[in-house]
PyMOL Python script that loads the backbone (N, CA, C, O; Angstrom):
from pymol import cmd

cmd.read_pdbstr("""\
ATOM      1  N   MET A   1       5.696  -3.822   8.594  1.00  0.00           N
ATOM      2  CA  MET A   1       5.374  -5.029   8.860  1.00  0.00           C
ATOM      3  C   MET A   1       6.309  -5.407  10.204  1.00  0.00           C
ATOM      4  O   MET A   1       7.517  -5.305   9.992  1.00  0.00           O
ATOM      5  N   THR A   2       5.969  -5.778  11.392  1.00  0.00           N
ATOM      6  CA  THR A   2       7.124  -5.980  12.382  1.00  0.00           C
ATOM      7  C   THR A   2       7.307  -7.404  12.272  1.00  0.00           C
ATOM      8  O   THR A   2       6.493  -8.030  11.594  1.00  0.00           O
ATOM      9  N   LYS A   3       8.400  -8.104  12.924  1.00  0.00           N
ATOM     10  CA  LYS A   3       8.600  -9.410  12.555  1.00  0.00           C
ATOM     11  C   LYS A   3       7.705  -9.937  13.224  1.00  0.00           C
ATOM     12  O   LYS A   3       7.316 -10.959  12.658  1.00  0.00           O
ATOM     13  N   TYR A   4       7.023  -9.678  14.449  1.00  0.00           N
ATOM     14  CA  TYR A   4       5.660 -10.256  15.223  1.00  0.00           C
ATOM     15  C   TYR A   4       4.783 -10.469  13.852  1.00  0.00           C
ATOM     16  O   TYR A   4       4.672 -11.585  13.343  1.00  0.00           O
ATOM     17  N   GLU A   5       4.198  -9.348  13.326  1.00  0.00           N
ATOM     18  CA  GLU A   5       3.209  -9.628  12.432  1.00  0.00           C
ATOM     19  C   GLU A   5       3.512 -10.621  11.272  1.00  0.00           C
ATOM     20  O   GLU A   5       2.587 -11.325  10.865  1.00  0.00           O
ATOM     21  N   MET A   6       4.906 -10.735  10.644  1.00  0.00           N
ATOM     22  CA  MET A   6       5.347 -11.344   9.901  1.00  0.00           C
ATOM     23  C   MET A   6       5.259 -12.838  10.345  1.00  0.00           C
ATOM     24  O   MET A   6       4.919 -13.779   9.629  1.00  0.00           O
ATOM     25  N   ALA A   7       5.562 -12.875  11.425  1.00  0.00           N
ATOM     26  CA  ALA A   7       5.394 -14.549  12.111  1.00  0.00           C
ATOM     27  C   ALA A   7       3.980 -14.892  12.361  1.00  0.00           C
ATOM     28  O   ALA A   7       3.767 -16.102  12.290  1.00  0.00           O
ATOM     29  N   ILE A   8       3.003 -14.189  12.620  1.00  0.00           N
ATOM     30  CA  ILE A   8       1.779 -14.423  12.674  1.00  0.00           C
ATOM     31  C   ILE A   8       0.967 -14.762  11.447  1.00  0.00           C
ATOM     32  O   ILE A   8       0.133 -15.666  11.386  1.00  0.00           O
ATOM     33  N   LYS A   9       1.358 -13.812  10.333  1.00  0.00           N
ATOM     34  CA  LYS A   9       1.086 -14.084   9.115  1.00  0.00           C
ATOM     35  C   LYS A   9       1.423 -15.560   8.468  1.00  0.00           C
ATOM     36  O   LYS A   9       0.651 -16.309   7.870  1.00  0.00           O
ATOM     37  N   LEU A  10       2.653 -15.721   8.738  1.00  0.00           N
ATOM     38  CA  LEU A  10       3.385 -17.069   8.517  1.00  0.00           C
ATOM     39  C   LEU A  10       2.781 -18.220   8.944  1.00  0.00           C
ATOM     40  O   LEU A  10       2.630 -19.226   8.252  1.00  0.00           O
ATOM     41  N   ALA A  11       2.332 -18.036  10.418  1.00  0.00           N
ATOM     42  CA  ALA A  11       1.570 -18.905  10.967  1.00  0.00           C
ATOM     43  C   ALA A  11       0.351 -19.324  10.631  1.00  0.00           C
ATOM     44  O   ALA A  11       0.013 -20.501  10.756  1.00  0.00           O
ATOM     45  N   GLU A  12      -0.534 -18.261  10.107  1.00  0.00           N
ATOM     46  CA  GLU A  12      -1.801 -18.526   9.511  1.00  0.00           C
ATOM     47  C   GLU A  12      -1.695 -19.106   8.193  1.00  0.00           C
ATOM     48  O   GLU A  12      -2.614 -19.811   7.775  1.00  0.00           O
ATOM     49  N   ILE A  13      -0.600 -18.866   7.450  1.00  0.00           N
ATOM     50  CA  ILE A  13      -0.596 -19.424   6.040  1.00  0.00           C
ATOM     51  C   ILE A  13      -0.477 -20.881   6.334  1.00  0.00           C
ATOM     52  O   ILE A  13      -1.251 -21.622   5.728  1.00  0.00           O
ATOM     53  N   LEU A  14       0.527 -21.501   7.322  1.00  0.00           N
ATOM     54  CA  LEU A  14       0.960 -22.773   7.485  1.00  0.00           C
ATOM     55  C   LEU A  14      -0.196 -23.491   8.490  1.00  0.00           C
ATOM     56  O   LEU A  14      -0.102 -24.688   8.760  1.00  0.00           O
ATOM     57  N   GLY A  15      -1.143 -22.773   8.947  1.00  0.00           N
ATOM     58  CA  GLY A  15      -2.077 -23.256   9.916  1.00  0.00           C
ATOM     59  C   GLY A  15      -1.554 -23.837  11.114  1.00  0.00           C
ATOM     60  O   GLY A  15      -1.972 -24.913  11.542  1.00  0.00           O
ATOM     61  N   VAL A  16      -0.465 -23.024  11.795  1.00  0.00           N
ATOM     62  CA  VAL A  16       0.150 -23.632  13.016  1.00  0.00           C
ATOM     63  C   VAL A  16      -0.222 -22.569  14.145  1.00  0.00           C
ATOM     64  O   VAL A  16      -0.487 -21.432  13.752  1.00  0.00           O
ATOM     65  N   PRO A  17      -0.259 -22.807  15.359  1.00  0.00           N
ATOM     66  CA  PRO A  17      -1.049 -21.754  16.567  1.00  0.00           C
ATOM     67  C   PRO A  17       0.182 -20.812  16.513  1.00  0.00           C
ATOM     68  O   PRO A  17       1.328 -21.055  16.136  1.00  0.00           O
ATOM     69  N   THR A  18      -0.409 -19.585  17.028  1.00  0.00           N
ATOM     70  CA  THR A  18       0.322 -18.506  17.306  1.00  0.00           C
ATOM     71  C   THR A  18       0.238 -18.217  18.861  1.00  0.00           C
ATOM     72  O   THR A  18       0.943 -17.278  19.228  1.00  0.00           O
ATOM     73  N   ASP A  19      -0.426 -18.795  19.739  1.00  0.00           N
ATOM     74  CA  ASP A  19      -0.539 -18.606  21.018  1.00  0.00           C
ATOM     75  C   ASP A  19       0.776 -18.563  21.680  1.00  0.00           C
ATOM     76  O   ASP A  19       0.729 -17.962  22.754  1.00  0.00           O
ATOM     77  N   HIS A  20       2.098 -19.085  21.314  1.00  0.00           N
ATOM     78  CA  HIS A  20       3.406 -18.862  21.740  1.00  0.00           C
ATOM     79  C   HIS A  20       4.204 -17.790  21.585  1.00  0.00           C
ATOM     80  O   HIS A  20       5.220 -17.522  22.227  1.00  0.00           O
ATOM     81  N   LEU A  21       3.577 -17.036  20.488  1.00  0.00           N
ATOM     82  CA  LEU A  21       4.114 -15.776  20.122  1.00  0.00           C
ATOM     83  C   LEU A  21       3.888 -14.428  20.874  1.00  0.00           C
ATOM     84  O   LEU A  21       2.758 -13.994  21.099  1.00  0.00           O
ATOM     85  N   VAL A  22       4.919 -13.858  21.212  1.00  0.00           N
ATOM     86  CA  VAL A  22       5.078 -12.892  22.351  1.00  0.00           C
ATOM     87  C   VAL A  22       5.369 -11.227  21.607  1.00  0.00           C
ATOM     88  O   VAL A  22       6.536 -10.870  21.446  1.00  0.00           O
ATOM     89  N   ARG A  23       4.336 -10.402  21.241  1.00  0.00           N
ATOM     90  CA  ARG A  23       4.667  -9.187  20.724  1.00  0.00           C
ATOM     91  C   ARG A  23       5.787  -8.521  21.685  1.00  0.00           C
ATOM     92  O   ARG A  23       5.579  -8.628  22.893  1.00  0.00           O
ATOM     93  N   VAL A  24       6.955  -7.844  21.263  1.00  0.00           N
ATOM     94  CA  VAL A  24       7.774  -7.213  21.965  1.00  0.00           C
ATOM     95  C   VAL A  24       7.971  -5.760  21.223  1.00  0.00           C
ATOM     96  O   VAL A  24       8.331  -5.533  20.068  1.00  0.00           O
ATOM     97  N   ASP A  25       7.608  -4.842  22.292  1.00  0.00           N
ATOM     98  CA  ASP A  25       7.624  -3.528  22.034  1.00  0.00           C
ATOM     99  C   ASP A  25       9.047  -3.045  21.564  1.00  0.00           C
ATOM    100  O   ASP A  25       9.876  -3.171  22.465  1.00  0.00           O
ATOM    101  N   THR A  26       9.461  -2.620  20.605  1.00  0.00           N
ATOM    102  CA  THR A  26      10.879  -2.149  20.433  1.00  0.00           C
ATOM    103  C   THR A  26      11.006  -0.835  21.041  1.00  0.00           C
ATOM    104  O   THR A  26      12.151  -0.519  21.364  1.00  0.00           O
ATOM    105  N   LEU A  27       9.949   0.108  21.296  1.00  0.00           N
ATOM    106  CA  LEU A  27       9.966   1.261  21.567  1.00  0.00           C
ATOM    107  C   LEU A  27      10.519   1.468  22.991  1.00  0.00           C
ATOM    108  O   LEU A  27      11.032   2.480  23.467  1.00  0.00           O
ATOM    109  N   ASP A  28      10.310   0.349  23.517  1.00  0.00           N
ATOM    110  CA  ASP A  28      10.515   0.209  25.129  1.00  0.00           C
ATOM    111  C   ASP A  28      11.902   0.710  25.311  1.00  0.00           C
ATOM    112  O   ASP A  28      12.934   0.436  24.700  1.00  0.00           O
ATOM    113  N   GLU A  29      11.627   1.650  26.471  1.00  0.00           N
ATOM    114  CA  GLU A  29      12.945   2.558  26.774  1.00  0.00           C
ATOM    115  C   GLU A  29      14.058   1.412  27.389  1.00  0.00           C
ATOM    116  O   GLU A  29      15.230   1.645  27.093  1.00  0.00           O
ATOM    117  N   SER A  30      13.846   0.430  28.058  1.00  0.00           N
ATOM    118  CA  SER A  30      14.687  -0.735  28.319  1.00  0.00           C
ATOM    119  C   SER A  30      15.207  -1.498  27.406  1.00  0.00           C
ATOM    120  O   SER A  30      16.302  -2.034  27.579  1.00  0.00           O
ATOM    121  N   ALA A  31      14.527  -1.644  26.356  1.00  0.00           N
ATOM    122  CA  ALA A  31      15.129  -2.352  24.968  1.00  0.00           C
ATOM    123  C   ALA A  31      16.810  -2.387  24.935  1.00  0.00           C
ATOM    124  O   ALA A  31      17.408  -1.410  25.387  1.00  0.00           O
ATOM    125  N   THR A  32      17.495  -3.425  24.441  1.00  0.00           N
ATOM    126  CA  THR A  32      18.828  -3.238  24.194  1.00  0.00           C
ATOM    127  C   THR A  32      19.373  -2.819  22.738  1.00  0.00           C
ATOM    128  O   THR A  32      20.548  -2.620  22.430  1.00  0.00           O
ATOM    129  N   VAL A  33      18.292  -2.738  21.959  1.00  0.00           N
ATOM    130  CA  VAL A  33      18.263  -2.449  20.551  1.00  0.00           C
ATOM    131  C   VAL A  33      17.244  -1.451  20.398  1.00  0.00           C
ATOM    132  O   VAL A  33      16.079  -1.619  20.758  1.00  0.00           O
ATOM    133  N   HIS A  34      17.744  -0.288  19.797  1.00  0.00           N
ATOM    134  CA  HIS A  34      16.937   0.857  19.131  1.00  0.00           C
ATOM    135  C   HIS A  34      16.977   0.986  17.742  1.00  0.00           C
ATOM    136  O   HIS A  34      18.052   1.223  17.190  1.00  0.00           O
ATOM    137  N   ARG A  35      15.828   0.848  17.037  1.00  0.00           N
ATOM    138  CA  ARG A  35      15.720   0.959  15.743  1.00  0.00           C
ATOM    139  C   ARG A  35      14.562   2.293  15.598  1.00  0.00           C
ATOM    140  O   ARG A  35      13.746   2.723  16.413  1.00  0.00           O
ATOM    141  N   PRO A  36      14.838   2.652  14.414  1.00  0.00           N
ATOM    142  CA  PRO A  36      14.205   3.719  13.965  1.00  0.00           C
ATOM    143  C   PRO A  36      12.605   3.356  13.606  1.00  0.00           C
ATOM    144  O   PRO A  36      12.205   2.270  13.186  1.00  0.00           O
ATOM    145  N   VAL A  37      11.886   4.415  13.848  1.00  0.00           N
ATOM    146  CA  VAL A  37      10.336   4.009  13.856  1.00  0.00           C
ATOM    147  C   VAL A  37       9.885   3.845  12.505  1.00  0.00           C
ATOM    148  O   VAL A  37       9.104   2.937  12.221  1.00  0.00           O
ATOM    149  N   ASP A  38      10.342   4.699  11.602  1.00  0.00           N
ATOM    150  CA  ASP A  38      10.000   4.577  10.167  1.00  0.00           C
ATOM    151  C   ASP A  38      11.347   4.235   9.428  1.00  0.00           C
ATOM    152  O   ASP A  38      12.329   4.967   9.554  1.00  0.00           O
ATOM    153  N   ALA A  39      11.361   3.070   8.634  1.00  0.00           N
ATOM    154  CA  ALA A  39      12.630   2.589   7.992  1.00  0.00           C
ATOM    155  C   ALA A  39      12.118   2.351   6.560  1.00  0.00           C
ATOM    156  O   ALA A  39      12.561   1.385   5.939  1.00  0.00           O
ATOM    157  N   HIS A  40      11.266   3.124   6.029  1.00  0.00           N
ATOM    158  CA  HIS A  40      10.577   3.242   4.634  1.00  0.00           C
ATOM    159  C   HIS A  40      11.937   3.465   3.819  1.00  0.00           C
ATOM    160  O   HIS A  40      12.803   4.282   4.132  1.00  0.00           O
ATOM    161  N   LEU A  41      11.976   2.635   2.764  1.00  0.00           N
ATOM    162  CA  LEU A  41      13.046   2.927   1.567  1.00  0.00           C
ATOM    163  C   LEU A  41      12.287   3.717   0.606  1.00  0.00           C
ATOM    164  O   LEU A  41      11.093   3.504   0.396  1.00  0.00           O
ATOM    165  N   ASP A  42      13.105   4.821  -0.107  1.00  0.00           N
ATOM    166  CA  ASP A  42      12.524   5.520  -0.999  1.00  0.00           C
ATOM    167  C   ASP A  42      12.853   4.854  -2.568  1.00  0.00           C
ATOM    168  O   ASP A  42      14.026   4.735  -2.919  1.00  0.00           O
ATOM    169  N   THR A  43      11.996   4.535  -3.256  1.00  0.00           N
ATOM    170  CA  THR A  43      12.303   4.304  -4.612  1.00  0.00           C
ATOM    171  C   THR A  43      12.155   5.104  -5.848  1.00  0.00           C
ATOM    172  O   THR A  43      12.192   4.763  -7.030  1.00  0.00           O
ATOM    173  N   GLY A  44      11.953   6.412  -5.200  1.00  0.00           N
ATOM    174  CA  GLY A  44      11.548   7.321  -6.320  1.00  0.00           C
ATOM    175  C   GLY A  44      12.706   7.624  -7.208  1.00  0.00           C
ATOM    176  O   GLY A  44      12.356   8.162  -8.259  1.00  0.00           O
ATOM    177  N   ARG A  45      13.788   7.460  -7.101  1.00  0.00           N
ATOM    178  CA  ARG A  45      15.088   7.530  -8.250  1.00  0.00           C
ATOM    179  C   ARG A  45      14.738   6.251  -9.046  1.00  0.00           C
ATOM    180  O   ARG A  45      14.468   6.416 -10.236  1.00  0.00           O
ATOM    181  N   LEU A  46      14.709   5.042  -8.561  1.00  0.00           N
ATOM    182  CA  LEU A  46      14.667   3.844  -9.398  1.00  0.00           C
ATOM    183  C   LEU A  46      13.413   4.184 -10.317  1.00  0.00           C
ATOM    184  O   LEU A  46      13.621   4.040 -11.522  1.00  0.00           O
ATOM    185  N   LYS A  47      12.176   4.602  -9.950  1.00  0.00           N
ATOM    186  CA  LYS A  47      11.161   4.724 -10.835  1.00  0.00           C
ATOM    187  C   LYS A  47      11.757   5.811 -11.786  1.00  0.00           C
ATOM    188  O   LYS A  47      11.655   5.585 -12.992  1.00  0.00           O
ATOM    189  N   GLU A  48      12.274   6.787 -11.444  1.00  0.00           N
ATOM    190  CA  GLU A  48      12.895   8.020 -12.496  1.00  0.00           C
ATOM    191  C   GLU A  48      13.621   7.263 -13.571  1.00  0.00           C
ATOM    192  O   GLU A  48      13.510   7.609 -14.747  1.00  0.00           O
ATOM    193  N   LEU A  49      14.297   6.328 -13.240  1.00  0.00           N
ATOM    194  CA  LEU A  49      15.298   5.560 -14.157  1.00  0.00           C
ATOM    195  C   LEU A  49      14.404   4.503 -15.102  1.00  0.00           C
ATOM    196  O   LEU A  49      14.845   4.009 -16.139  1.00  0.00           O
ATOM    197  N   GLY A  50      13.076   4.248 -14.560  1.00  0.00           N
ATOM    198  CA  GLY A  50      12.442   3.419 -15.496  1.00  0.00           C
ATOM    199  C   GLY A  50      12.422   2.267 -15.080  1.00  0.00           C
ATOM    200  O   GLY A  50      12.062   1.392 -15.868  1.00  0.00           O
ATOM    201  N   ILE A  51      12.847   1.863 -13.553  1.00  0.00           N
ATOM    202  CA  ILE A  51      12.901   0.577 -13.218  1.00  0.00           C
ATOM    203  C   ILE A  51      11.669   0.100 -12.484  1.00  0.00           C
ATOM    204  O   ILE A  51      11.400   0.639 -11.410  1.00  0.00           O
ATOM    205  N   ASN A  52      11.066  -0.648 -12.855  1.00  0.00           N
ATOM    206  CA  ASN A  52       9.856  -1.348 -12.234  1.00  0.00           C
ATOM    207  C   ASN A  52      10.211  -1.783 -10.582  1.00  0.00           C
ATOM    208  O   ASN A  52      10.998  -2.682 -10.288  1.00  0.00           O
ATOM    209  N   VAL A  53       9.558  -1.060  -9.722  1.00  0.00           N
ATOM    210  CA  VAL A  53       9.426  -1.381  -8.153  1.00  0.00           C
ATOM    211  C   VAL A  53       8.393  -1.998  -7.655  1.00  0.00           C
ATOM    212  O   VAL A  53       8.344  -2.296  -6.461  1.00  0.00           O
ATOM    213  N   GLN A  54       7.440  -2.267  -8.502  1.00  0.00           N
ATOM    214  CA  GLN A  54       6.264  -2.932  -8.127  1.00  0.00           C
ATOM    215  C   GLN A  54       6.525  -4.119  -7.294  1.00  0.00           C
ATOM    216  O   GLN A  54       7.273  -4.992  -7.735  1.00  0.00           O
ATOM    217  N   GLY A  55       5.878  -4.257  -5.914  1.00  0.00           N
ATOM    218  CA  GLY A  55       6.236  -5.331  -4.999  1.00  0.00           C
ATOM    219  C   GLY A  55       5.309  -6.391  -5.172  1.00  0.00           C
ATOM    220  O   GLY A  55       4.471  -6.192  -6.052  1.00  0.00           O
ATOM    221  N   VAL A  56       5.229  -7.727  -4.410  1.00  0.00           N
ATOM    222  CA  VAL A  56       4.398  -8.314  -4.199  1.00  0.00           C
ATOM    223  C   VAL A  56       3.865  -8.339  -2.786  1.00  0.00           C
ATOM    224  O   VAL A  56       4.575  -8.035  -1.828  1.00  0.00           O
ATOM    225  N   ASP A  57       2.469  -8.745  -2.660  1.00  0.00           N
ATOM    226  CA  ASP A  57       2.195  -8.882  -1.125  1.00  0.00           C
ATOM    227  C   ASP A  57       2.226  -9.789  -0.589  1.00  0.00           C
ATOM    228  O   ASP A  57       1.653 -10.794  -1.011  1.00  0.00           O
ATOM    229  N   PHE A  58       3.021  -9.761   0.725  1.00  0.00           N
ATOM    230  CA  PHE A  58       3.567 -10.567   1.622  1.00  0.00           C
ATOM    231  C   PHE A  58       3.118 -11.839   1.546  1.00  0.00           C
ATOM    232  O   PHE A  58       3.689 -12.783   1.001  1.00  0.00           O
ATOM    233  N   VAL A  59       1.812 -11.837   2.250  1.00  0.00           N
ATOM    234  CA  VAL A  59       1.040 -13.213   2.193  1.00  0.00           C
ATOM    235  C   VAL A  59       0.843 -13.907   0.859  1.00  0.00           C
ATOM    236  O   VAL A  59       0.841 -15.134   0.760  1.00  0.00           O
ATOM    237  N   SER A  60       0.672 -13.049  -0.202  1.00  0.00           N
ATOM    238  CA  SER A  60       0.484 -13.696  -1.552  1.00  0.00           C
ATOM    239  C   SER A  60       1.684 -14.391  -2.024  1.00  0.00           C
ATOM    240  O   SER A  60       1.679 -15.459  -2.637  1.00  0.00           O
ATOM    241  N   TRP A  61       2.755 -13.675  -1.678  1.00  0.00           N
ATOM    242  CA  TRP A  61       4.216 -14.569  -2.051  1.00  0.00           C
ATOM    243  C   TRP A  61       4.218 -15.923  -1.198  1.00  0.00           C
ATOM    244  O   TRP A  61       4.229 -17.095  -1.574  1.00  0.00           O
ATOM    245  N   TRP A  62       4.204 -15.370   0.046  1.00  0.00           N
ATOM    246  CA  TRP A  62       4.482 -16.842   0.697  1.00  0.00           C
ATOM    247  C   TRP A  62       3.542 -17.772   0.573  1.00  0.00           C
ATOM    248  O   TRP A  62       3.881 -18.939   0.771  1.00  0.00           O
ATOM    249  N   ARG A  63       2.331 -17.509   0.265  1.00  0.00           N
ATOM    250  CA  ARG A  63       1.525 -18.663   0.028  1.00  0.00           C
ATOM    251  C   ARG A  63       1.825 -19.190  -1.433  1.00  0.00           C
ATOM    252  O   ARG A  63       1.677 -20.412  -1.468  1.00  0.00           O
ATOM    253  N   ARG A  64       2.164 -18.705  -2.530  1.00  0.00           N
ATOM    254  CA  ARG A  64       2.653 -19.277  -3.550  1.00  0.00           C
ATOM    255  C   ARG A  64       4.161 -19.884  -3.324  1.00  0.00           C
ATOM    256  O   ARG A  64       4.477 -20.944  -3.862  1.00  0.00           O
ATOM    257  N   TYR A  65       4.845 -19.331  -2.702  1.00  0.00           N
ATOM    258  CA  TYR A  65       6.218 -20.090  -2.338  1.00  0.00           C
ATOM    259  C   TYR A  65       6.086 -21.153  -1.707  1.00  0.00           C
ATOM    260  O   TYR A  65       6.852 -22.037  -2.089  1.00  0.00           O
ATOM    261  N   LEU A  66       5.249 -21.485  -0.687  1.00  0.00           N
ATOM    262  CA  LEU A  66       5.248 -22.552  -0.114  1.00  0.00           C
ATOM    263  C   LEU A  66       4.197 -23.317  -0.350  1.00  0.00           C
ATOM    264  O   LEU A  66       4.072 -24.406   0.210  1.00  0.00           O
ATOM    265  N   GLY A  67       3.397 -22.886  -1.126  1.00  0.00           N
ATOM    266  CA  GLY A  67       2.475 -23.828  -2.006  1.00  0.00           C
ATOM    267  C   GLY A  67       3.181 -24.962  -2.882  1.00  0.00           C
ATOM    268  O   GLY A  67       2.765 -26.104  -3.083  1.00  0.00           O
ATOM    269  N   ALA A  68       4.399 -24.342  -3.375  1.00  0.00           N
ATOM    270  CA  ALA A  68       5.196 -25.315  -4.412  1.00  0.00           C
ATOM    271  C   ALA A  68       5.877 -26.475  -3.484  1.00  0.00           C
ATOM    272  O   ALA A  68       6.393 -27.420  -4.079  1.00  0.00           O
ATOM    273  N   TYR A  69       5.902 -26.453  -2.134  1.00  0.00           N
ATOM    274  CA  TYR A  69       6.248 -27.434  -1.448  1.00  0.00           C
ATOM    275  C   TYR A  69       5.292 -28.545  -0.836  1.00  0.00           C
ATOM    276  O   TYR A  69       5.559 -29.558  -0.189  1.00  0.00           O
ATOM    277  N   ARG A  70       4.134 -28.027  -1.248  1.00  0.00           N
ATOM    278  CA  ARG A  70       2.939 -28.739  -0.705  1.00  0.00           C
ATOM    279  C   ARG A  70       2.598 -30.031  -2.144  1.00  0.00           C
ATOM    280  O   ARG A  70       2.933 -29.999  -3.328  1.00  0.00           O
ATOM    281  N   HIS A  71       1.906 -30.931  -1.444  1.00  0.00           N
ATOM    282  CA  HIS A  71       1.547 -31.808  -2.721  1.00  0.00           C
ATOM    283  C   HIS A  71       0.409 -32.101  -2.498  1.00  0.00           C
ATOM    284  O   HIS A  71      -0.216 -32.798  -3.297  1.00  0.00           O
TER     285      HIS A  71
END
""", "prot")
cmd.dss("prot")
cmd.show_as("cartoon", "prot")
cmd.util.cbc("prot")
cmd.orient("prot")
């Protein structure tokens, strides 16, 4: 998930507008910062050690976390 996609999801959760958000293509040749296209981490070794690597969905986690502050 890109930072732009995260911002869109958080805005949707919070019910705020997103029309001011601009997607920036980080693969642009003129970009000042170059990042790898795939930066996934391998959890294989942790699984081998019996460590639970199950994650929580981004939207679900934020809804639950932010919901704690709503009255």
